[in-house]
Biopython code that builds the backbone (N, CA, C, O; Angstrom):
import numpy as np
from Bio.PDB.StructureBuilder import StructureBuilder

atoms = [
    (1, "MET", "N", (25.808, -207.875, -180.314)),
    (1, "MET", "CA", (25.910, -207.175, -181.573)),
    (1, "MET", "C", (24.525, -206.693, -182.001)),
    (1, "MET", "O", (23.504, -207.310, -181.697)),
    (2, "THR", "N", (24.529, -205.596, -182.701)),
    (2, "THR", "CA", (23.275, -205.013, -183.166)),
    (2, "THR", "C", (23.005, -205.431, -184.607)),
    (2, "THR", "O", (23.853, -206.036, -185.264)),
    (3, "ALA", "N", (21.818, -205.100, -185.080)),
    (3, "ALA", "CA", (21.430, -205.463, -186.442)),
    (3, "ALA", "C", (22.356, -204.845, -187.500)),
    (3, "ALA", "O", (22.700, -205.534, -188.460)),
    (4, "PRO", "N", (22.776, -203.567, -187.366)),
    (4, "PRO", "CA", (23.707, -203.038, -188.370)),
    (4, "PRO", "C", (25.047, -203.782, -188.404)),
    (4, "PRO", "O", (25.668, -203.888, -189.462)),
    (5, "MET", "N", (25.484, -204.284, -187.278)),
    (5, "MET", "CA", (26.745, -205.026, -187.260)),
    (5, "MET", "C", (26.593, -206.379, -187.952)),
    (5, "MET", "O", (27.505, -206.828, -188.647)),
    (6, "TYR", "N", (25.449, -207.026, -187.765)),
    (6, "TYR", "CA", (25.205, -208.275, -188.493)),
    (6, "TYR", "C", (25.120, -208.023, -189.998)),
    (6, "TYR", "O", (25.613, -208.815, -190.801)),
    (7, "THR", "N", (24.493, -206.918, -190.363)),
    (7, "THR", "CA", (24.404, -206.548, -191.777)),
    (7, "THR", "C", (25.784, -206.291, -192.352)),
    (7, "THR", "O", (26.089, -206.729, -193.461)),
    (8, "LEU", "N", (26.623, -205.582, -191.603)),
    (8, "LEU", "CA", (27.993, -205.312, -192.050)),
    (8, "LEU", "C", (28.782, -206.606, -192.213)),
    (8, "LEU", "O", (29.513, -206.765, -193.191)),
    (9, "LEU", "N", (28.643, -207.514, -191.285)),
    (9, "LEU", "CA", (29.334, -208.803, -191.380)),
    (9, "LEU", "C", (28.858, -209.601, -192.590)),
    (9, "LEU", "O", (29.668, -210.208, -193.290)),
    (10, "ALA", "N", (27.553, -209.606, -192.838)),
    (10, "ALA", "CA", (27.019, -210.321, -194.002)),
    (10, "ALA", "C", (27.519, -209.689, -195.295)),
    (10, "ALA", "O", (27.900, -210.402, -196.224)),
    (11, "LEU", "N", (27.521, -208.358, -195.366)),
    (11, "LEU", "CA", (28.021, -207.684, -196.568)),
    (11, "LEU", "C", (29.509, -207.949, -196.780)),
    (11, "LEU", "O", (29.954, -208.107, -197.916)),
    (12, "ALA", "N", (30.276, -207.997, -195.699)),
    (12, "ALA", "CA", (31.704, -208.293, -195.826)),
    (12, "ALA", "C", (31.913, -209.692, -196.398)),
    (12, "ALA", "O", (32.781, -209.884, -197.249)),
    (13, "LEU", "N", (31.142, -210.658, -195.952)),
    (13, "LEU", "CA", (31.254, -212.019, -196.491)),
    (13, "LEU", "C", (30.846, -212.069, -197.961)),
    (13, "LEU", "O", (31.471, -212.769, -198.758)),
    (14, "ILE", "N", (29.813, -211.336, -198.317)),
    (14, "ILE", "CA", (29.377, -211.304, -199.720)),
    (14, "ILE", "C", (30.424, -210.641, -200.590)),
    (14, "ILE", "O", (30.781, -211.172, -201.641)),
    (15, "PHE", "N", (30.933, -209.466, -200.162)),
    (15, "PHE", "CA", (31.937, -208.751, -200.951)),
    (15, "PHE", "C", (33.241, -209.532, -201.053)),
    (15, "PHE", "O", (33.939, -209.430, -202.062)),
    (16, "ALA", "N", (33.582, -210.308, -200.030)),
    (16, "ALA", "CA", (34.824, -211.077, -200.066)),
    (16, "ALA", "C", (34.724, -212.261, -201.027)),
    (16, "ALA", "O", (35.713, -212.629, -201.662)),
    (17, "ASN", "N", (33.550, -212.854, -201.136)),
    (17, "ASN", "CA", (33.397, -214.050, -201.961)),
    (17, "ASN", "C", (32.909, -213.771, -203.375)),
    (17, "ASN", "O", (33.120, -214.595, -204.265)),
    (18, "ALA", "N", (32.271, -212.646, -203.603)),
    (18, "ALA", "CA", (31.676, -212.338, -204.903)),
    (18, "ALA", "C", (32.671, -212.340, -206.070)),
    (18, "ALA", "O", (32.308, -212.804, -207.151)),
    (19, "PRO", "N", (33.908, -211.845, -205.911)),
    (19, "PRO", "CA", (34.813, -211.839, -207.070)),
    (19, "PRO", "C", (35.082, -213.224, -207.654)),
    (19, "PRO", "O", (35.339, -213.349, -208.851)),
    (20, "PHE", "N", (35.025, -214.243, -206.838)),
    (20, "PHE", "CA", (35.350, -215.590, -207.300)),
    (20, "PHE", "C", (34.124, -216.363, -207.780)),
    (20, "PHE", "O", (34.262, -217.444, -208.352)),
    (21, "LEU", "N", (32.932, -215.825, -207.555)),
    (21, "LEU", "CA", (31.716, -216.550, -207.895)),
    (21, "LEU", "C", (31.097, -216.127, -209.217)),
    (21, "LEU", "O", (30.228, -216.828, -209.737)),
    (22, "THR", "N", (31.516, -215.010, -209.769)),
    (22, "THR", "CA", (30.937, -214.515, -211.008)),
    (22, "THR", "C", (32.020, -214.302, -212.057)),
    (22, "THR", "O", (33.185, -214.075, -211.731)),
    (23, "GLY", "N", (31.618, -214.379, -213.315)),
    (23, "GLY", "CA", (32.557, -214.162, -214.405)),
    (23, "GLY", "C", (32.571, -212.729, -214.896)),
    (23, "GLY", "O", (33.258, -212.411, -215.866)),
    (24, "LYS", "N", (31.817, -211.860, -214.236)),
    (24, "LYS", "CA", (31.738, -210.464, -214.646)),
    (24, "LYS", "C", (32.590, -209.598, -213.719)),
    (24, "LYS", "O", (32.744, -209.890, -212.533)),
    (25, "LEU", "N", (33.133, -208.532, -214.287)),
    (25, "LEU", "CA", (33.917, -207.581, -213.501)),
    (25, "LEU", "C", (32.960, -206.729, -212.691)),
    (25, "LEU", "O", (32.085, -206.068, -213.249)),
    (26, "LEU", "N", (33.123, -206.742, -211.388)),
    (26, "LEU", "CA", (32.263, -206.038, -210.437)),
    (26, "LEU", "C", (30.805, -206.467, -210.545)),
    (26, "LEU", "O", (29.907, -205.736, -210.126)),
    (27, "GLY", "N", (30.571, -207.642, -211.101)),
    (27, "GLY", "CA", (29.224, -208.163, -211.248)),
    (27, "GLY", "C", (28.416, -207.477, -212.335)),
    (27, "GLY", "O", (27.223, -207.748, -212.473)),
    (28, "ILE", "N", (29.039, -206.589, -213.116)),
    (28, "ILE", "CA", (28.315, -205.809, -214.124)),
    (28, "ILE", "C", (28.869, -206.021, -215.522)),
    (28, "ILE", "O", (28.116, -206.326, -216.447)),
    (29, "PHE", "N", (30.181, -205.865, -215.688)),
    (29, "PHE", "CA", (30.821, -205.867, -216.998)),
    (29, "PHE", "C", (31.261, -207.278, -217.388)),
    (29, "PHE", "O", (32.098, -207.868, -216.705)),
    (30, "PRO", "N", (30.717, -207.826, -218.466)),
    (30, "PRO", "CA", (31.100, -209.190, -218.868)),
    (30, "PRO", "C", (32.533, -209.233, -219.411)),
    (30, "PRO", "O", (32.968, -208.336, -220.134)),
    (31, "LEU", "N", (33.241, -210.279, -219.051)),
    (31, "LEU", "CA", (34.608, -210.508, -219.526)),
    (31, "LEU", "C", (34.679, -211.890, -220.160)),
    (31, "LEU", "O", (33.921, -212.789, -219.797)),
    (32, "ARG", "N", (35.595, -212.052, -221.108)),
    (32, "ARG", "CA", (35.790, -213.387, -221.689)),
    (32, "ARG", "C", (36.376, -214.327, -220.639)),
    (32, "ARG", "O", (35.911, -215.453, -220.462)),
    (33, "GLN", "N", (37.397, -213.844, -219.952)),
    (33, "GLN", "CA", (38.028, -214.653, -218.911)),
    (33, "GLN", "C", (38.595, -213.724, -217.853)),
    (33, "GLN", "O", (39.332, -212.788, -218.166)),
    (34, "LYS", "N", (38.249, -213.984, -216.607)),
    (34, "LYS", "CA", (38.785, -213.193, -215.510)),
    (34, "LYS", "C", (40.091, -213.823, -215.047)),
    (34, "LYS", "O", (40.185, -215.044, -214.913)),
    (35, "HIS", "N", (41.100, -212.989, -214.801)),
    (35, "HIS", "CA", (42.340, -213.505, -214.233)),
    (35, "HIS", "C", (42.492, -212.960, -212.823)),
    (35, "HIS", "O", (41.642, -212.210, -212.345)),
    (36, "ILE", "N", (43.551, -213.330, -212.176)),
    (36, "ILE", "CA", (43.735, -213.016, -210.758)),
    (36, "ILE", "C", (43.790, -211.505, -210.517)),
    (36, "ILE", "O", (43.419, -211.043, -209.438)),
    (37, "GLY", "N", (44.243, -210.736, -211.497)),
    (37, "GLY", "CA", (44.258, -209.280, -211.345)),
    (37, "GLY", "C", (42.863, -208.705, -211.213)),
    (37, "GLY", "O", (42.630, -207.788, -210.425)),
    (38, "HIS", "N", (41.931, -209.251, -211.992)),
    (38, "HIS", "CA", (40.544, -208.813, -211.864)),
    (38, "HIS", "C", (39.996, -209.159, -210.487)),
    (38, "HIS", "O", (39.294, -208.357, -209.871)),
    (39, "HIS", "N", (40.316, -210.351, -210.009)),
    (39, "HIS", "CA", (39.832, -210.767, -208.691)),
    (39, "HIS", "C", (40.411, -209.888, -207.585)),
    (39, "HIS", "O", (39.695, -209.500, -206.662)),
    (40, "LEU", "N", (41.694, -209.574, -207.673)),
    (40, "LEU", "CA", (42.302, -208.722, -206.650)),
    (40, "LEU", "C", (41.706, -207.316, -206.675)),
    (40, "LEU", "O", (41.486, -206.716, -205.623)),
    (41, "PHE", "N", (41.444, -206.789, -207.875)),
    (41, "PHE", "CA", (40.804, -205.479, -207.984)),
    (41, "PHE", "C", (39.427, -205.494, -207.320)),
    (41, "PHE", "O", (39.085, -204.573, -206.577)),
    (42, "GLU", "N", (38.646, -206.527, -207.584)),
    (42, "GLU", "CA", (37.320, -206.629, -206.990)),
    (42, "GLU", "C", (37.397, -206.802, -205.479)),
    (42, "GLU", "O", (36.568, -206.255, -204.751)),
    (43, "LEU", "N", (38.384, -207.558, -205.000)),
    (43, "LEU", "CA", (38.565, -207.683, -203.550)),
    (43, "LEU", "C", (38.889, -206.332, -202.925)),
    (43, "LEU", "O", (38.368, -205.998, -201.860)),
    (44, "PHE", "N", (39.741, -205.559, -203.578)),
    (44, "PHE", "CA", (40.111, -204.240, -203.080)),
    (44, "PHE", "C", (38.900, -203.309, -203.037)),
    (44, "PHE", "O", (38.705, -202.587, -202.059)),
    (45, "VAL", "N", (38.095, -203.325, -204.085)),
    (45, "VAL", "CA", (36.898, -202.478, -204.124)),
    (45, "VAL", "C", (35.906, -202.910, -203.045)),
    (45, "VAL", "O", (35.338, -202.066, -202.352)),
    (46, "GLY", "N", (35.696, -204.205, -202.900)),
    (46, "GLY", "CA", (34.794, -204.716, -201.869)),
    (46, "GLY", "C", (35.265, -204.374, -200.469)),
    (46, "GLY", "O", (34.463, -204.034, -199.599)),
    (47, "PHE", "N", (36.574, -204.465, -200.253)),
    (47, "PHE", "CA", (37.116, -204.098, -198.948)),
    (47, "PHE", "C", (36.930, -202.608, -198.682)),
    (47, "PHE", "O", (36.619, -202.211, -197.559)),
    (48, "GLY", "N", (37.119, -201.785, -199.708)),
    (48, "GLY", "CA", (36.922, -200.348, -199.543)),
    (48, "GLY", "C", (35.490, -200.001, -199.181)),
    (48, "GLY", "O", (35.251, -199.162, -198.312)),
    (49, "ILE", "N", (34.533, -200.644, -199.846)),
    (49, "ILE", "CA", (33.126, -200.406, -199.539)),
    (49, "ILE", "C", (32.801, -200.859, -198.124)),
    (49, "ILE", "O", (32.105, -200.161, -197.387)),
    (50, "THR", "N", (33.303, -202.024, -197.747)),
    (50, "THR", "CA", (33.065, -202.541, -196.405)),
    (50, "THR", "C", (33.681, -201.634, -195.346)),
    (50, "THR", "O", (33.054, -201.359, -194.323)),
    (51, "ALA", "N", (34.904, -201.170, -195.586)),
    (51, "ALA", "CA", (35.569, -200.286, -194.619)),
    (51, "ALA", "C", (34.849, -198.949, -194.507)),
    (51, "ALA", "O", (34.713, -198.408, -193.410)),
    (52, "ALA", "N", (34.388, -198.414, -195.631)),
    (52, "ALA", "CA", (33.657, -197.144, -195.594)),
    (52, "ALA", "C", (32.344, -197.297, -194.831)),
    (52, "ALA", "O", (31.970, -196.417, -194.056)),
    (53, "LEU", "N", (31.653, -198.396, -195.045)),
    (53, "LEU", "CA", (30.409, -198.629, -194.323)),
    (53, "LEU", "C", (30.666, -198.821, -192.830)),
    (53, "LEU", "O", (29.895, -198.336, -192.002)),
    (54, "ALA", "N", (31.735, -199.520, -192.482)),
    (54, "ALA", "CA", (32.078, -199.711, -191.071)),
    (54, "ALA", "C", (32.405, -198.374, -190.408)),
    (54, "ALA", "O", (31.986, -198.120, -189.279)),
    (55, "ARG", "N", (33.144, -197.531, -191.099)),
    (55, "ARG", "CA", (33.469, -196.207, -190.550)),
    (55, "ARG", "C", (32.206, -195.365, -190.382)),
    (55, "ARG", "O", (32.064, -194.653, -189.388)),
    (56, "LEU", "N", (31.293, -195.443, -191.345)),
    (56, "LEU", "CA", (30.038, -194.717, -191.244)),
    (56, "LEU", "C", (29.230, -195.182, -190.036)),
    (56, "LEU", "O", (28.702, -194.363, -189.284)),
    (57, "LEU", "N", (29.135, -196.494, -189.853)),
    (57, "LEU", "CA", (28.397, -197.021, -188.708)),
    (57, "LEU", "C", (29.043, -196.613, -187.388)),
    (57, "LEU", "O", (28.345, -196.302, -186.424)),
    (58, "GLU", "N", (30.374, -196.614, -187.342)),
    (58, "GLU", "CA", (31.063, -196.216, -186.118)),
    (58, "GLU", "C", (30.860, -194.731, -185.833)),
    (58, "GLU", "O", (30.693, -194.343, -184.676)),
    (59, "SER", "N", (30.872, -193.902, -186.861)),
    (59, "SER", "CA", (30.678, -192.465, -186.652)),
    (59, "SER", "C", (29.250, -192.154, -186.216)),
    (59, "SER", "O", (29.027, -191.192, -185.481)),
    (60, "ARG", "N", (28.296, -192.944, -186.651)),
    (60, "ARG", "CA", (26.908, -192.728, -186.223)),
    (60, "ARG", "C", (26.696, -193.168, -184.785)),
    (60, "ARG", "O", (25.806, -192.657, -184.106)),
    (61, "ALA", "N", (27.505, -194.112, -184.311)),
    (61, "ALA", "CA", (27.368, -194.603, -182.933)),
    (61, "ALA", "C", (28.112, -193.717, -181.937)),
    (61, "ALA", "O", (27.823, -193.767, -180.741)),
    (62, "GLY", "N", (29.048, -192.920, -182.396)),
    (62, "GLY", "CA", (29.835, -192.062, -181.504)),
    (62, "GLY", "C", (31.065, -191.585, -182.238)),
    (62, "GLY", "O", (31.083, -191.525, -183.467)),
    (63, "SER", "N", (32.083, -191.250, -181.489)),
    (63, "SER", "CA", (33.313, -190.779, -182.124)),
    (63, "SER", "C", (34.099, -191.957, -182.697)),
    (63, "SER", "O", (34.061, -193.065, -182.162)),
    (64, "VAL", "N", (34.803, -191.700, -183.782)),
    (64, "VAL", "CA", (35.590, -192.731, -184.462)),
    (64, "VAL", "C", (36.930, -192.840, -183.750)),
    (64, "VAL", "O", (37.649, -191.851, -183.606)),
    (65, "TYR", "N", (37.260, -194.047, -183.306)),
    (65, "TYR", "CA", (38.512, -194.277, -182.602)),
    (65, "TYR", "C", (39.640, -194.397, -183.619)),
    (65, "TYR", "O", (39.523, -195.172, -184.568)),
    (66, "PRO", "N", (40.735, -193.646, -183.446)),
    (66, "PRO", "CA", (41.856, -193.753, -184.396)),
    (66, "PRO", "C", (42.557, -195.113, -184.269)),
    (66, "PRO", "O", (42.823, -195.588, -183.164)),
    (67, "GLN", "N", (42.845, -195.720, -185.408)),
    (67, "GLN", "CA", (43.475, -197.038, -185.433)),
    (67, "GLN", "C", (44.911, -196.937, -185.929)),
    (67, "GLN", "O", (45.274, -196.020, -186.666)),
    (68, "GLN", "N", (45.708, -197.897, -185.507)),
    (68, "GLN", "CA", (47.093, -198.005, -185.961)),
    (68, "GLN", "C", (47.165, -199.029, -187.086)),
    (68, "GLN", "O", (46.163, -199.657, -187.426)),
    (69, "TRP", "N", (48.349, -199.196, -187.659)),
    (69, "TRP", "CA", (48.523, -200.080, -188.809)),
    (69, "TRP", "C", (48.228, -201.539, -188.461)),
    (69, "TRP", "O", (47.820, -202.304, -189.335)),
    (70, "GLU", "N", (48.426, -201.939, -187.206)),
    (70, "GLU", "CA", (48.190, -203.321, -186.815)),
    (70, "GLU", "C", (46.718, -203.705, -187.000)),
    (70, "GLU", "O", (46.408, -204.815, -187.432)),
    (71, "PHE", "N", (45.838, -202.795, -186.677)),
    (71, "PHE", "CA", (44.403, -203.039, -186.840)),
    (71, "PHE", "C", (44.079, -203.316, -188.301)),
    (71, "PHE", "O", (43.371, -204.273, -188.610)),
    (72, "TYR", "N", (44.590, -202.488, -189.193)),
    (72, "TYR", "CA", (44.293, -202.652, -190.613)),
    (72, "TYR", "C", (44.923, -203.925, -191.176)),
    (72, "TYR", "O", (44.341, -204.561, -192.054)),
    (73, "ALA", "N", (46.088, -204.301, -190.690)),
    (73, "ALA", "CA", (46.712, -205.548, -191.132)),
    (73, "ALA", "C", (45.862, -206.748, -190.735)),
    (73, "ALA", "O", (45.692, -207.675, -191.527)),
    (74, "VAL", "N", (45.332, -206.741, -189.529)),
    (74, "VAL", "CA", (44.485, -207.843, -189.070)),
    (74, "VAL", "C", (43.172, -207.867, -189.836)),
    (74, "VAL", "O", (42.689, -208.940, -190.197)),
    (75, "VAL", "N", (42.591, -206.705, -190.089)),
    (75, "VAL", "CA", (41.315, -206.648, -190.809)),
    (75, "VAL", "C", (41.483, -207.157, -192.240)),
    (75, "VAL", "O", (40.619, -207.881, -192.734)),
    (76, "VAL", "N", (42.559, -206.799, -192.906)),
    (76, "VAL", "CA", (42.799, -207.291, -194.269)),
    (76, "VAL", "C", (42.974, -208.804, -194.254)),
    (76, "VAL", "O", (42.441, -209.493, -195.123)),
    (77, "CYS", "N", (43.711, -209.328, -193.284)),
    (77, "CYS", "CA", (43.890, -210.783, -193.194)),
    (77, "CYS", "C", (42.565, -211.493, -192.940)),
    (77, "CYS", "O", (42.309, -212.540, -193.534)),
    (78, "LEU", "N", (41.724, -210.950, -192.075)),
    (78, "LEU", "CA", (40.412, -211.556, -191.828)),
    (78, "LEU", "C", (39.522, -211.491, -193.062)),
    (78, "LEU", "O", (38.747, -212.410, -193.323)),
    (79, "TYR", "N", (39.633, -210.411, -193.815)),
    (79, "TYR", "CA", (38.865, -210.286, -195.058)),
    (79, "TYR", "C", (39.311, -211.341, -196.068)),
    (79, "TYR", "O", (38.480, -211.936, -196.755)),
    (80, "LEU", "N", (40.605, -211.571, -196.159)),
    (80, "LEU", "CA", (41.115, -212.605, -197.065)),
    (80, "LEU", "C", (40.720, -214.001, -196.606)),
    (80, "LEU", "O", (40.457, -214.869, -197.438)),
    (81, "VAL", "N", (40.674, -214.231, -195.305)),
    (81, "VAL", "CA", (40.216, -215.520, -194.789)),
    (81, "VAL", "C", (38.744, -215.726, -195.133)),
    (81, "VAL", "O", (38.330, -216.843, -195.443)),
    (82, "ALA", "N", (37.951, -214.655, -195.080)),
    (82, "ALA", "CA", (36.536, -214.758, -195.443)),
    (82, "ALA", "C", (36.375, -215.094, -196.922)),
    (82, "ALA", "O", (35.390, -215.727, -197.302)),
    (83, "ALA", "N", (37.324, -214.682, -197.763)),
    (83, "ALA", "CA", (37.256, -214.957, -199.194)),
    (83, "ALA", "C", (37.769, -216.348, -199.549)),
    (83, "ALA", "O", (37.626, -216.771, -200.697)),
    (84, "PHE", "N", (38.352, -217.061, -198.616)),
    (84, "PHE", "CA", (38.986, -218.342, -198.909)),
    (84, "PHE", "C", (38.038, -219.410, -199.458)),
    (84, "PHE", "O", (38.428, -220.124, -200.383)),
    (85, "PRO", "N", (36.805, -219.560, -198.936)),
    (85, "PRO", "CA", (35.938, -220.619, -199.496)),
    (85, "PRO", "C", (35.660, -220.454, -200.989)),
    (85, "PRO", "O", (35.720, -221.428, -201.739)),
    (86, "ALA", "N", (35.358, -219.241, -201.423)),
    (86, "ALA", "CA", (35.081, -219.029, -202.845)),
    (86, "ALA", "C", (36.351, -219.156, -203.673)),
    (86, "ALA", "O", (36.293, -219.613, -204.815)),
    (87, "PHE", "N", (37.498, -218.762, -203.126)),
    (87, "PHE", "CA", (38.780, -218.928, -203.815)),
    (87, "PHE", "C", (39.063, -220.407, -204.057)),
    (87, "PHE", "O", (39.470, -220.793, -205.152)),
    (88, "VAL", "N", (38.849, -221.229, -203.044)),
    (88, "VAL", "CA", (39.058, -222.671, -203.183)),
    (88, "VAL", "C", (38.099, -223.242, -204.215)),
    (88, "VAL", "O", (38.494, -224.068, -205.038)),
    (89, "TRP", "N", (36.852, -222.813, -204.180)),
    (89, "TRP", "CA", (35.879, -223.309, -205.152)),
    (89, "TRP", "C", (36.296, -222.933, -206.564)),
    (89, "TRP", "O", (36.216, -223.762, -207.471)),
    (90, "ARG", "N", (36.733, -221.709, -206.765)),
    (90, "ARG", "CA", (37.066, -221.219, -208.112)),
    (90, "ARG", "C", (38.324, -221.883, -208.663)),
    (90, "ARG", "O", (38.330, -222.330, -209.810)),
    (91, "TYR", "N", (39.383, -221.954, -207.869)),
    (91, "TYR", "CA", (40.669, -222.391, -208.399)),
    (91, "TYR", "C", (40.989, -223.862, -208.163)),
    (91, "TYR", "O", (41.759, -224.445, -208.927)),
    (92, "PHE", "N", (40.432, -224.471, -207.142)),
    (92, "PHE", "CA", (40.772, -225.867, -206.863)),
    (92, "PHE", "C", (39.623, -226.818, -207.195)),
    (92, "PHE", "O", (39.857, -227.854, -207.817)),
    (93, "TRP", "N", (38.405, -226.501, -206.804)),
    (93, "TRP", "CA", (37.295, -227.405, -206.969)),
    (93, "TRP", "C", (36.650, -227.261, -208.346)),
    (93, "TRP", "O", (36.438, -228.258, -209.036)),
    (94, "HIS", "N", (36.340, -226.042, -208.747)),
    (94, "HIS", "CA", (35.610, -225.794, -209.988)),
    (94, "HIS", "C", (36.426, -226.199, -211.218)),
    (94, "HIS", "O", (35.888, -226.829, -212.129)),
    (95, "THR", "N", (37.694, -225.854, -211.257)),
    (95, "THR", "CA", (38.513, -226.187, -212.425)),
    (95, "THR", "C", (38.758, -227.691, -212.525)),
    (95, "THR", "O", (38.873, -228.225, -213.629)),
    (96, "ARG", "N", (38.837, -228.361, -211.413)),
    (96, "ARG", "CA", (39.053, -229.818, -211.429)),
    (96, "ARG", "C", (37.830, -230.532, -211.984)),
    (96, "ARG", "O", (37.970, -231.515, -212.710)),
    (97, "ASN", "N", (36.631, -230.056, -211.655)),
    (97, "ASN", "CA", (35.407, -230.732, -212.102)),
    (97, "ASN", "C", (35.043, -230.395, -213.541)),
    (97, "ASN", "O", (34.188, -231.065, -214.118)),
    (98, "ARG", "N", (35.661, -229.383, -214.140)),
    (98, "ARG", "CA", (35.375, -229.048, -215.536)),
    (98, "ARG", "C", (36.121, -229.975, -216.486)),
    (98, "ARG", "O", (35.720, -230.077, -217.645)),
    (99, "GLU", "N", (37.153, -230.636, -216.075)),
    (99, "GLU", "CA", (37.949, -231.490, -216.951)),
    (99, "GLU", "C", (37.287, -232.791, -217.273)),
    (99, "GLU", "O", (37.851, -233.606, -218.003)),
]
sb = StructureBuilder()
sb.init_structure("model")
sb.init_model(0)
sb.init_chain("A")
sb.init_seg("    ")
for serial, (resi, resn, name, xyz) in enumerate(atoms, 1):
    if name == "N":
        sb.init_residue(resn, " ", resi, " ")
    sb.init_atom(name, np.array(xyz, "f"), 0.0, 1.0, " ", f" {name:<3s}", serial, name[0])
structure = sb.get_structure()
């Protein structure tokens, strides 16, 4: 793997976990309380940024290979798996220790 691919992987991990680690919408707009809809919106935005960056890197390396729906289904599942540690911290670990 090359340096841009490591950077893309690191950014994907950051974008997947960031919604659950901060109380602000998109890390900018303060909210009184974030609910799961806010988290899903942030996950969707982070996935879009990651996918756009991946497509850009692929187009700079050569021609972009057309993908089928199976590829995107697997990529979304892997993105959600990457978000699992922060999800567990936010909903299972963090709330239990606040009581």
